[in-house]
C-alpha positions as a Markdown table, in Angstrom:
| # | Residue | x | y | z |
|---|---|---|---|---|
| 1 | Met | 0.0 | 0.0 | 0.0 |
| 2 | Asn | 1.0 | 3.6 | -0.4 |
| 3 | Ile | 1.5 | 5.5 | 2.9 |
| 4 | Leu | 1.7 | 9.2 | 3.8 |
| 5 | Leu | 3.7 | 10.3 | 6.8 |
| 6 | Ile | 3.1 | 13.8 | 8.2 |
| 7 | Gly | 6.0 | 15.6 | 9.8 |
| 8 | Ser | 9.6 | 16.8 | 9.3 |
| 9 | Gly | 11.6 | 16.0 | 12.5 |
| 10 | Gly | 13.8 | 13.3 | 13.9 |
| 11 | Arg | 10.8 | 11.5 | 15.2 |
| 12 | Glu | 9.4 | 11.3 | 11.7 |
| 13 | His | 12.7 | 10.2 | 10.2 |
| 14 | Ala | 12.8 | 7.3 | 12.7 |
| 15 | Leu | 9.2 | 6.4 | 11.8 |
| 16 | Ala | 9.9 | 6.7 | 8.0 |
| 17 | Trp | 13.0 | 4.4 | 8.4 |
| 18 | Arg | 10.8 | 1.7 | 10.0 |
| 19 | Leu | 7.7 | 2.2 | 7.9 |
| 20 | Ser | 9.8 | 1.9 | 4.7 |
| 21 | Gln | 11.1 | -1.5 | 5.8 |
| 22 | Ser | 7.6 | -3.1 | 5.9 |
| 23 | Pro | 6.6 | -5.5 | 3.1 |
| 24 | Leu | 3.2 | -3.8 | 3.3 |
| 25 | Cys | 4.7 | -0.5 | 2.3 |
| 26 | Glu | 4.7 | -0.1 | -1.5 |
| 27 | Lys | 5.5 | 3.6 | -1.6 |
| 28 | Leu | 6.1 | 6.0 | 1.3 |
| 29 | Phe | 5.4 | 9.7 | 1.0 |
| 30 | Ala | 6.4 | 12.3 | 3.6 |
| 31 | Ser | 5.1 | 15.8 | 4.1 |
| 32 | Pro | 7.2 | 17.9 | 4.3 |
| 33 | Gly | 10.0 | 15.5 | 5.3 |
| 34 | Asn | 13.6 | 16.4 | 5.4 |
| 35 | Pro | 16.9 | 15.3 | 3.7 |
| 36 | Gly | 17.2 | 12.3 | 5.9 |
| 37 | Ile | 13.6 | 11.2 | 5.3 |
| 38 | Ala | 14.2 | 11.7 | 1.6 |
| 39 | Glu | 16.5 | 8.7 | 1.7 |
| 40 | Cys | 13.5 | 6.4 | 2.4 |
| 41 | Ala | 10.4 | 8.4 | 1.2 |
| 42 | Glu | 9.3 | 10.8 | -1.5 |
| 43 | Cys | 9.1 | 14.2 | 0.2 |
| 44 | Val | 6.1 | 16.4 | -0.8 |
| 45 | Asp | 4.7 | 19.7 | 0.3 |
| 46 | Val | 1.1 | 19.2 | 1.5 |
| 47 | Asp | -0.2 | 21.6 | 4.2 |
| 48 | Pro | -1.5 | 19.4 | 7.1 |
| 49 | Thr | -3.8 | 22.3 | 8.2 |
| 50 | Asp | -5.5 | 22.1 | 4.8 |
| 51 | His | -7.5 | 18.9 | 5.3 |
| 52 | Glu | -9.0 | 18.9 | 1.9 |
| 53 | Ala | -5.6 | 19.2 | 0.3 |
| 54 | Val | -4.3 | 16.2 | 2.3 |
| 55 | Ile | -7.4 | 14.2 | 1.3 |
| 56 | Ala | -7.0 | 15.2 | -2.4 |
| 57 | Phe | -3.3 | 14.2 | -2.3 |
| 58 | Cys | -4.2 | 10.8 | -0.8 |
| 59 | Ala | -6.7 | 10.3 | -3.6 |
| 60 | Ala | -4.3 | 11.3 | -6.3 |
| 61 | Lys | -1.5 | 9.1 | -5.0 |
| 62 | His | -3.8 | 6.2 | -4.0 |
| 63 | Ile | -2.7 | 6.5 | -0.4 |
| 64 | Glu | -4.5 | 4.0 | 1.9 |
| 65 | Phe | -2.8 | 4.8 | 5.2 |
| 66 | Val | -1.7 | 8.1 | 6.9 |
| 67 | Val | 0.7 | 8.2 | 9.9 |
| 68 | Val | 0.6 | 11.6 | 11.7 |
| 69 | Gly | 3.8 | 12.3 | 13.5 |
| 70 | Pro | 3.3 | 15.7 | 15.4 |
| 71 | Glu | 0.5 | 16.6 | 17.8 |
| 72 | Ala | -0.8 | 19.8 | 16.3 |
| 73 | Pro | -2.5 | 18.2 | 13.3 |
| 74 | Leu | -4.2 | 15.7 | 15.5 |
| 75 | Val | -5.5 | 18.3 | 17.9 |
| 76 | Asp | -6.6 | 20.2 | 14.8 |
| 77 | Gly | -8.8 | 17.2 | 13.7 |
| 78 | Leu | -6.8 | 15.9 | 10.7 |
| 79 | Gly | -7.6 | 12.4 | 11.9 |
| 80 | Asp | -11.4 | 13.1 | 11.9 |
| 81 | Ser | -11.2 | 14.5 | 8.3 |
| 82 | Leu | -9.2 | 11.5 | 7.0 |
| 83 | Arg | -11.5 | 9.0 | 8.6 |
| 84 | Ala | -14.5 | 10.8 | 7.2 |
| 85 | Ala | -12.9 | 10.3 | 3.8 |
| 86 | Cys | -12.5 | 6.6 | 4.5 |
| 87 | Ile | -8.7 | 6.8 | 4.8 |
| 88 | Lys | -7.1 | 4.8 | 7.6 |
| 89 | Val | -5.0 | 7.0 | 9.9 |
| 90 | Phe | -2.7 | 6.3 | 12.9 |
| 91 | Gly | -3.4 | 9.0 | 15.5 |
| 92 | Pro | -6.5 | 9.9 | 17.5 |
| 93 | Asn | -9.4 | 12.1 | 16.5 |
| 94 | Ala | -9.5 | 15.6 | 17.9 |
| 95 | Asn | -11.9 | 14.7 | 20.8 |
| 96 | Ala | -9.3 | 12.1 | 21.9 |
| 97 | Ala | -6.2 | 14.2 | 21.1 |
| 98 | Val | -7.5 | 16.5 | 23.8 |
| 99 | Leu | -5.4 | 14.3 | 26.1 |
| 100 | Glu | -2.5 | 16.4 | 24.9 |
| 101 | Gly | -4.5 | 19.5 | 23.8 |
| 102 | Ser | -5.8 | 20.3 | 27.3 |
| 103 | Lys | -3.8 | 19.6 | 30.5 |
| 104 | Gly | -6.8 | 20.5 | 32.5 |
| 105 | Phe | -8.9 | 17.8 | 30.8 |
| 106 | Val | -6.4 | 15.2 | 31.7 |
| 107 | Lys | -6.3 | 16.3 | 35.4 |
| 108 | Asp | -10.1 | 16.1 | 35.6 |
| 109 | Leu | -10.1 | 12.7 | 34.0 |
| 110 | Cys | -7.5 | 11.5 | 36.5 |
| 111 | Ala | -9.6 | 12.8 | 39.4 |
| 112 | Arg | -12.8 | 11.0 | 38.1 |
| 113 | Glu | -11.0 | 7.7 | 37.4 |
| 114 | Asn | -8.8 | 7.7 | 40.5 |
| 115 | Ile | -5.6 | 7.8 | 38.3 |
| 116 | Pro | -2.6 | 8.7 | 40.4 |
| 117 | Thr | -1.3 | 12.2 | 39.6 |
| 118 | Ala | -0.3 | 15.5 | 41.3 |
| 119 | Ala | -2.9 | 17.6 | 43.2 |
| 120 | Tyr | -4.0 | 20.5 | 41.0 |
| 121 | Ser | -6.4 | 23.3 | 40.3 |
| 122 | Arg | -7.7 | 24.9 | 37.0 |
| 123 | His | -8.2 | 28.6 | 36.4 |
| 124 | Thr | -9.6 | 30.8 | 33.7 |
| 125 | Asp | -9.3 | 33.9 | 35.9 |
| 126 | Lys | -5.9 | 35.4 | 36.8 |
| 127 | Ser | -6.9 | 36.7 | 40.3 |
| 128 | Ala | -8.4 | 33.3 | 41.3 |
| 129 | Ala | -5.2 | 31.6 | 40.2 |
| 130 | Leu | -3.0 | 34.0 | 42.2 |
| 131 | Ala | -5.2 | 33.6 | 45.2 |
| 132 | Asp | -4.9 | 29.8 | 45.0 |
| 133 | Leu | -1.1 | 29.7 | 44.8 |
| 134 | Pro | -0.3 | 29.6 | 48.5 |
| 135 | Arg | -1.9 | 26.2 | 49.2 |
| 136 | Phe | 0.5 | 24.4 | 46.9 |
| 137 | Gly | 3.7 | 25.4 | 48.6 |
| 138 | Leu | 7.0 | 25.7 | 46.8 |
| 139 | Pro | 8.3 | 24.7 | 44.4 |
| 140 | Val | 5.1 | 24.7 | 42.3 |
| 141 | Val | 4.3 | 23.8 | 38.7 |
| 142 | Ile | 2.4 | 26.3 | 36.5 |
| 143 | Lys | 1.1 | 25.0 | 33.2 |
| 144 | Ala | -0.6 | 26.6 | 30.2 |
| 145 | Asp | -3.6 | 24.4 | 29.5 |
| 146 | Gly | -3.2 | 24.1 | 25.7 |
| 147 | Leu | -0.4 | 23.3 | 23.2 |
| 148 | Ala | 2.6 | 25.5 | 23.7 |
| 149 | Ala | 5.3 | 23.7 | 21.6 |
| 150 | Gly | 6.6 | 22.0 | 24.8 |
| 151 | Lys | 7.3 | 25.4 | 26.5 |
| 152 | Gly | 4.2 | 25.9 | 28.5 |
| 153 | Val | 5.3 | 24.3 | 31.8 |
| 154 | Ile | 7.2 | 26.4 | 34.4 |
| 155 | Ile | 8.6 | 25.0 | 37.7 |
| 156 | Ala | 8.6 | 28.0 | 40.0 |
| 157 | Glu | 11.0 | 27.9 | 42.9 |
| 158 | Thr | 9.7 | 31.1 | 44.5 |
| 159 | Glu | 6.4 | 32.8 | 45.0 |
| 160 | Ser | 7.4 | 35.7 | 42.8 |
| 161 | Glu | 8.4 | 33.3 | 40.0 |
| 162 | Ala | 5.0 | 31.5 | 40.3 |
| 163 | Arg | 3.1 | 34.8 | 40.2 |
| 164 | Glu | 5.2 | 36.0 | 37.2 |
| 165 | Ala | 4.4 | 32.7 | 35.3 |
| 166 | Ile | 0.7 | 33.1 | 35.9 |
| 167 | Glu | 0.9 | 36.8 | 34.8 |
| 168 | His | 2.8 | 35.8 | 31.7 |
| 169 | Met | 0.4 | 33.1 | 30.7 |
| 170 | Phe | -2.8 | 35.1 | 31.2 |
| 171 | Gly | -1.0 | 38.0 | 29.5 |
| 172 | Gly | -0.8 | 36.1 | 26.3 |
| 173 | Gly | 2.8 | 34.8 | 26.6 |
| 174 | Phe | 1.7 | 31.4 | 25.2 |
| 175 | Gly | -1.2 | 32.7 | 23.0 |
| 176 | Asp | -4.5 | 30.9 | 23.3 |
| 177 | Ala | -2.7 | 28.0 | 25.1 |
| 178 | Gly | -2.5 | 30.2 | 28.3 |
| 179 | Ala | -6.2 | 31.2 | 28.3 |
| 180 | Glu | -6.5 | 28.6 | 31.0 |
| 181 | Val | -3.9 | 27.8 | 33.6 |
| 182 | Val | -3.3 | 24.7 | 35.7 |
| 183 | Ile | -1.5 | 24.9 | 39.0 |
| 184 | Glu | 0.0 | 21.6 | 40.2 |
| 185 | Glu | 1.7 | 20.2 | 43.2 |
| 186 | Phe | 5.4 | 19.6 | 42.6 |
| 187 | Met | 6.3 | 15.9 | 42.6 |
| 188 | Thr | 9.7 | 14.5 | 43.5 |
| 189 | Gly | 11.2 | 11.4 | 42.0 |
| 190 | Glu | 12.7 | 10.2 | 38.7 |
| 191 | Glu | 10.9 | 10.9 | 35.4 |
| 192 | Val | 10.2 | 8.1 | 32.9 |
| 193 | Ser | 8.5 | 8.1 | 29.5 |
| 194 | Phe | 6.2 | 5.2 | 28.9 |
| 195 | Phe | 4.6 | 4.3 | 25.6 |
| 196 | Ala | 1.5 | 2.2 | 24.7 |
| 197 | Ile | -0.4 | 1.6 | 21.5 |
| 198 | Ser | -4.2 | 1.6 | 21.6 |
| 199 | Asp | -7.0 | 0.8 | 19.1 |
| 200 | Gly | -9.7 | 2.5 | 21.2 |
| 201 | Gln | -10.6 | -0.7 | 23.0 |
| 202 | Asn | -7.3 | -2.7 | 23.5 |
| 203 | Val | -3.9 | -1.4 | 24.6 |
| 204 | Val | -0.4 | -2.9 | 24.5 |
| 205 | Pro | 2.9 | -1.7 | 26.0 |
| 206 | Phe | 5.5 | -0.2 | 23.7 |
| 207 | Gly | 8.5 | 0.4 | 25.8 |
| 208 | Ser | 10.1 | 3.0 | 28.1 |
| 209 | Ala | 12.7 | 5.7 | 27.8 |
| 210 | Gln | 14.3 | 8.5 | 29.7 |
| 211 | Asp | 14.9 | 11.9 | 28.2 |
| 212 | His | 17.3 | 14.6 | 29.0 |
| 213 | Lys | 15.5 | 18.0 | 28.9 |
| 214 | Arg | 18.2 | 20.4 | 30.1 |
| 215 | Val | 20.5 | 21.9 | 27.5 |
| 216 | Gly | 23.8 | 21.4 | 29.5 |
| 217 | Asp | 25.8 | 18.5 | 31.0 |
| 218 | Gly | 24.7 | 17.5 | 34.4 |
| 219 | Asp | 21.1 | 18.6 | 33.6 |
| 220 | Thr | 21.9 | 22.3 | 33.8 |
| 221 | Gly | 20.6 | 25.3 | 31.9 |
| 222 | Pro | 17.2 | 25.9 | 30.3 |
| 223 | Asn | 14.8 | 23.2 | 29.3 |
| 224 | Thr | 14.7 | 22.0 | 25.6 |
| 225 | Gly | 12.7 | 19.7 | 23.5 |
| 226 | Gly | 15.1 | 17.0 | 24.6 |
| 227 | Met | 18.9 | 16.7 | 24.2 |
| 228 | Gly | 19.1 | 12.9 | 24.2 |
| 229 | Ala | 17.4 | 9.7 | 25.4 |
| 230 | Tyr | 17.9 | 6.1 | 26.1 |
| 231 | Ser | 15.6 | 3.0 | 26.1 |
| 232 | Pro | 14.7 | 1.0 | 28.0 |
| 233 | Ala | 14.7 | 2.7 | 31.4 |
| 234 | Pro | 15.9 | 0.1 | 33.8 |
| 235 | Val | 14.4 | 2.0 | 36.8 |
| 236 | Phe | 11.0 | 1.3 | 35.1 |
| 237 | Thr | 10.8 | -2.4 | 36.1 |
| 238 | Pro | 8.3 | -4.9 | 34.7 |
| 239 | Glu | 6.4 | -4.6 | 38.0 |
| 240 | Leu | 6.1 | -0.8 | 37.6 |
| 241 | Glu | 5.0 | -1.3 | 34.0 |
| 242 | Ala | 2.3 | -3.6 | 35.0 |
| 243 | Asp | 1.2 | -1.2 | 37.7 |
| 244 | Val | 1.1 | 1.7 | 35.3 |
| 245 | Met | -0.9 | -0.3 | 32.7 |
| 246 | Asp | -3.4 | -1.3 | 35.4 |
| 247 | Arg | -3.8 | 2.0 | 37.3 |
| 248 | Ile | -3.1 | 4.6 | 34.6 |
| 249 | Ile | -3.2 | 3.5 | 31.0 |
| 250 | Gln | -6.1 | 1.0 | 30.9 |
| 251 | Pro | -8.4 | 3.2 | 33.0 |
| 252 | Thr | -7.7 | 6.0 | 30.6 |
| 253 | Val | -8.6 | 3.8 | 27.6 |
| 254 | Lys | -11.8 | 2.7 | 29.2 |
| 255 | Ala | -12.8 | 6.2 | 30.3 |
| 256 | Met | -12.2 | 7.6 | 26.8 |
| 257 | Ala | -14.2 | 4.8 | 25.2 |
| 258 | Arg | -17.1 | 5.3 | 27.6 |
| 259 | Asp | -17.1 | 9.0 | 27.0 |
| 260 | Arg | -17.3 | 8.4 | 23.2 |
| 261 | Arg | -13.7 | 9.6 | 22.7 |
| 262 | Pro | -12.1 | 6.3 | 21.7 |
| 263 | Tyr | -8.3 | 6.7 | 21.7 |
| 264 | Ser | -6.6 | 5.2 | 18.7 |
| 265 | Gly | -2.9 | 5.8 | 18.5 |
| 266 | Val | 0.1 | 6.0 | 20.8 |
| 267 | Phe | -0.1 | 7.0 | 24.4 |
| 268 | Phe | 3.0 | 8.8 | 25.6 |
| 269 | Ala | 2.7 | 8.9 | 29.3 |
| 270 | Gly | 5.1 | 11.2 | 31.2 |
| 271 | Leu | 5.5 | 9.5 | 34.6 |
| 272 | Met | 7.0 | 10.5 | 37.9 |
| 273 | Leu | 8.3 | 7.6 | 40.0 |
| 274 | Thr | 7.4 | 8.9 | 43.4 |
| 275 | Ala | 7.8 | 7.3 | 46.9 |
| 276 | Gln | 4.0 | 6.5 | 46.7 |
| 277 | Gly | 4.4 | 4.8 | 43.3 |
| 278 | Pro | 4.2 | 6.0 | 39.6 |
| 279 | Lys | 2.1 | 9.1 | 39.0 |
| 280 | Leu | 1.0 | 10.6 | 35.7 |
| 281 | Ile | 2.6 | 13.9 | 34.9 |
| 282 | Glu | 1.0 | 14.4 | 31.5 |
| 283 | Tyr | -0.1 | 12.6 | 28.3 |
| 284 | Asn | 1.1 | 13.2 | 24.8 |
| 285 | Cys | -0.7 | 11.9 | 21.8 |
| 286 | Arg | 2.4 | 11.1 | 19.6 |
| 287 | Phe | 5.7 | 9.4 | 19.9 |
| 288 | Gly | 8.2 | 11.4 | 21.8 |
| 289 | Asp | 11.1 | 13.2 | 20.3 |
| 290 | Pro | 13.9 | 12.0 | 20.8 |
| 291 | Glu | 12.3 | 9.0 | 22.5 |
| 292 | Cys | 10.8 | 7.7 | 19.2 |
| 293 | Gln | 14.3 | 7.4 | 17.8 |
| 294 | Val | 15.5 | 4.9 | 20.5 |
| 295 | Leu | 12.2 | 3.0 | 20.5 |
| 296 | Met | 12.4 | 2.5 | 16.7 |
| 297 | Met | 16.0 | 1.3 | 17.0 |
| 298 | Arg | 14.8 | -1.5 | 19.4 |
| 299 | Phe | 11.5 | -2.4 | 17.7 |
| 300 | Glu | 11.7 | -5.7 | 15.9 |
| 301 | Gly | 8.4 | -6.1 | 14.2 |
| 302 | Asp | 6.5 | -4.8 | 11.2 |
| 303 | Leu | 5.6 | -1.2 | 12.1 |
| 304 | Val | 3.0 | -0.8 | 9.3 |
| 305 | Glu | 1.2 | -4.0 | 10.5 |
| 306 | Leu | 1.2 | -2.8 | 14.1 |
| 307 | Leu | 0.0 | 0.8 | 13.3 |
| 308 | Ile | -2.8 | -0.5 | 11.0 |
| 309 | Ala | -4.0 | -2.8 | 13.7 |
| 310 | Ala | -4.2 | 0.2 | 16.0 |
| 311 | Ala | -6.0 | 2.2 | 13.4 |
| 312 | Thr | -8.7 | -0.5 | 13.1 |
| 313 | Glu | -11.3 | -0.7 | 15.8 |
| 314 | Gly | -10.5 | -3.7 | 18.0 |
| 315 | Gly | -7.6 | -4.5 | 15.6 |
| 316 | Leu | -5.0 | -5.1 | 18.3 |
| 317 | Ala | -6.9 | -8.0 | 19.8 |
| 318 | Ala | -5.7 | -10.3 | 17.0 |
| 319 | Ala | -2.3 | -8.6 | 16.5 |
| 320 | Ala | 1.0 | -9.9 | 17.7 |
| 321 | Arg | 2.3 | -7.9 | 20.7 |
| 322 | Pro | 5.1 | -5.5 | 19.9 |
| 323 | Val | 8.5 | -7.0 | 20.5 |
| 324 | Leu | 11.5 | -4.7 | 21.4 |
| 325 | Ser | 15.1 | -5.8 | 21.5 |
| 326 | Asp | 16.8 | -6.5 | 24.8 |
| 327 | Lys | 19.6 | -4.2 | 23.7 |
| 328 | Tyr | 19.8 | -0.6 | 24.9 |
| 329 | Ala | 19.5 | 2.3 | 22.4 |
| 330 | Leu | 20.8 | 5.8 | 23.1 |
| 331 | Thr | 20.5 | 8.9 | 21.0 |
| 332 | Val | 22.5 | 12.1 | 21.3 |
| 333 | Val | 21.0 | 15.4 | 19.9 |
| 334 | Met | 23.4 | 17.6 | 18.0 |
| 335 | Ala | 21.9 | 21.1 | 18.1 |
| 336 | Ala | 22.7 | 24.4 | 16.5 |
| 337 | Asn | 24.6 | 27.0 | 18.5 |
| 338 | Gly | 22.1 | 29.3 | 20.3 |
| 339 | Tyr | 19.5 | 26.5 | 20.9 |
| 340 | Pro | 17.1 | 26.6 | 22.8 |
| 341 | Gly | 17.1 | 30.3 | 22.2 |
| 342 | Thr | 17.7 | 31.5 | 18.6 |
| 343 | Pro | 19.6 | 28.7 | 16.8 |
| 344 | Glu | 22.2 | 29.5 | 14.2 |
| 345 | Lys | 20.9 | 28.2 | 10.9 |
| 346 | Gly | 22.9 | 27.4 | 7.7 |
| 347 | Gly | 25.9 | 25.8 | 9.3 |
| 348 | Ala | 27.5 | 23.1 | 7.1 |
| 349 | Ile | 27.4 | 19.5 | 8.3 |
| 350 | Thr | 29.6 | 16.6 | 7.0 |
| 351 | Ile | 28.8 | 13.1 | 8.3 |
| 352 | Gly | 31.8 | 10.8 | 8.3 |
| 353 | Asn | 32.1 | 7.1 | 9.1 |
| 354 | Val | 29.7 | 6.6 | 12.0 |
| 355 | Gly | 30.0 | 2.8 | 12.0 |
| 356 | Ala | 26.8 | 1.0 | 13.1 |
| 357 | Ala | 25.2 | 4.1 | 14.5 |
| 358 | Arg | 22.2 | 5.6 | 12.7 |
| 359 | Ile | 21.8 | 9.3 | 12.1 |
| 360 | Phe | 18.2 | 10.6 | 12.2 |
| 361 | His | 17.8 | 14.1 | 10.7 |
| 362 | Ala | 15.8 | 16.5 | 12.9 |
| 363 | Gly | 16.4 | 20.0 | 11.5 |
| 364 | Thr | 18.4 | 19.8 | 8.3 |
| 365 | Ala | 18.2 | 21.1 | 4.7 |
| 366 | Met | 20.2 | 20.9 | 1.5 |
| 367 | Lys | 22.0 | 24.0 | 0.2 |
| 368 | Gly | 23.1 | 22.8 | -3.2 |
| 369 | Asp | 25.0 | 19.6 | -2.4 |
| 370 | Gln | 25.8 | 20.6 | 1.1 |
| 371 | Leu | 23.8 | 19.4 | 4.2 |
| 372 | Val | 23.2 | 22.4 | 6.5 |
| 373 | Ala | 21.5 | 23.0 | 9.8 |
| 374 | Asn | 17.9 | 24.2 | 9.5 |
| 375 | Gly | 16.6 | 24.1 | 13.1 |
| 376 | Gly | 17.4 | 24.0 | 16.8 |
| 377 | Arg | 17.8 | 20.3 | 17.1 |
| 378 | Val | 19.6 | 19.2 | 14.0 |
| 379 | Leu | 20.7 | 15.5 | 14.2 |
| 380 | Asn | 19.9 | 12.5 | 16.4 |
| 381 | Val | 23.0 | 10.3 | 16.6 |
| 382 | Thr | 21.7 | 6.9 | 17.7 |
| 383 | Ala | 23.4 | 3.6 | 18.6 |
| 384 | Thr | 22.7 | 0.4 | 20.4 |
| 385 | Gly | 24.7 | -1.7 | 22.9 |
| 386 | Ala | 24.4 | -4.4 | 25.5 |
| 387 | Ser | 24.3 | -1.7 | 28.2 |
| 388 | Val | 23.7 | 2.0 | 28.4 |
| 389 | Thr | 27.4 | 2.5 | 28.8 |
| 390 | Glu | 28.1 | 0.5 | 25.6 |
| 391 | Ala | 25.4 | 2.3 | 23.7 |
| 392 | Gln | 26.7 | 5.7 | 24.9 |
| 393 | Ala | 30.2 | 4.9 | 23.8 |
| 394 | Ala | 29.1 | 4.0 | 20.3 |
| 395 | Ala | 26.9 | 7.1 | 20.0 |
| 396 | Tyr | 29.6 | 9.5 | 21.0 |
| 397 | Thr | 32.1 | 7.8 | 18.7 |
| 398 | Ala | 29.6 | 8.6 | 15.9 |
| 399 | Val | 29.2 | 12.2 | 17.2 |
| 400 | Asp | 32.9 | 12.7 | 16.9 |
| 401 | Ala | 32.8 | 11.5 | 13.3 |
| 402 | Ile | 30.5 | 14.4 | 12.3 |
| 403 | Asn | 31.9 | 17.7 | 11.4 |
| 404 | Phe | 29.4 | 20.4 | 12.5 |
| 405 | Pro | 31.4 | 23.5 | 13.6 |
| 406 | Thr | 28.3 | 25.6 | 14.4 |
| 407 | Gly | 26.7 | 22.9 | 16.5 |
| 408 | Phe | 27.0 | 21.3 | 19.9 |
| 409 | Ala | 25.9 | 18.2 | 21.9 |
| 410 | Arg | 25.7 | 17.2 | 25.6 |
| 411 | Arg | 28.5 | 14.8 | 26.4 |
| 412 | Asp | 26.7 | 13.0 | 29.3 |
| 413 | Ile | 23.5 | 11.5 | 27.8 |
| 414 | Gly | 22.6 | 8.4 | 29.9 |
| 415 | Trp | 24.8 | 9.6 | 32.8 |
| 416 | Arg | 22.3 | 8.6 | 35.5 |
| 417 | Glu | 22.0 | 5.0 | 34.3 |
| 418 | Ile | 25.7 | 4.7 | 33.6 |
| 419 | Glu | 26.4 | 5.6 | 37.3 |
| 420 | Arg | 24.0 | 2.9 | 38.3 |
| 421 | Glu | 25.7 | 0.4 | 36.0 |
| 422 | Lys | 29.1 | 1.3 | 37.5 |
| 423 | Ser | 27.8 | 0.8 | 41.0 |
| 424 | Gln | 26.5 | -2.7 | 40.1 |
| 425 | Ser | 29.7 | -3.8 | 38.4 |
């Protein structure tokens, strides 16, 4: 079959790489794609906000299946439009993508279904939000309710920072996303990303990962979209996975189906491993970035077959459970100087001999015959190994084989788990 992939980042390159390997994939298109994706798909320019244009393109190219990479088109209802046109799509409809589109919706769902999460309050009025702050103590988490490109969460260490965050959000700092604000209790523990695939009725686990959000070594500096990740996360034991499936994921699937919001797609659950057990931080309705890259390195099945089963009501019941390699995968983000502020675009990149590592393009372009940086996060240098230590060594050997003078990378991705591996040796 012909398949259309929506997106242009490192996540989409990893998906394109796996989709193109399936015997079910006759031709893969990607919109808009990037130079890396162009190695395994035909890149086209179809505006995902123009649903009629996407449907017309699918008709013209005989596309039977669409995989939506980013969250914005899903929240915008692209899945609804494609399904109305009888085109299969991997990704939830808008009324289910609200799990990422509204943080307040998720908190209310957790409260109704007794899903463990942080204490919270929702506010559409700035004065009420400011008045409610003291009962949460410090630090406190302030969130813009809607989509804010991963930047709408502020951990305030002082009361003045918290008040400033609320003022900023209600003042339009995050556009419409900040029209409502969620105040949350600050949770302590280790963060884990957990993934599961759902067809609206059934749900199966799809692995764990740990991301590194801060721009600098030792988890210092401002937050980013992610500077690297590894999978699996050994701290997320099989017992914890079973607990999360039982108390967080499955109750969500059941509640969404009961409320006529069946969730078909991938659950990306951000979790905090607290002293009281795992608690939900937030849901995302797409594969993480750069978590997708390490998950796809470990996935051993037919991705098209799995995603089509998820796109079919009840389809996962008869499908084989996803199998991921026992190996560890680790990815290092090479970013453009200036990121996460104003990245320096146009810097030349030359990729040398990276051995068995795989390079996923996140923000690149071609200038003539020269590969150049075209975004903040530019490359995802990804490798596998029998341990996180081994995977990290292979990834950084590959990083050192790439000439990118106007870029940088953290040099300690996986540090927490590597310290644990050293203590156990």
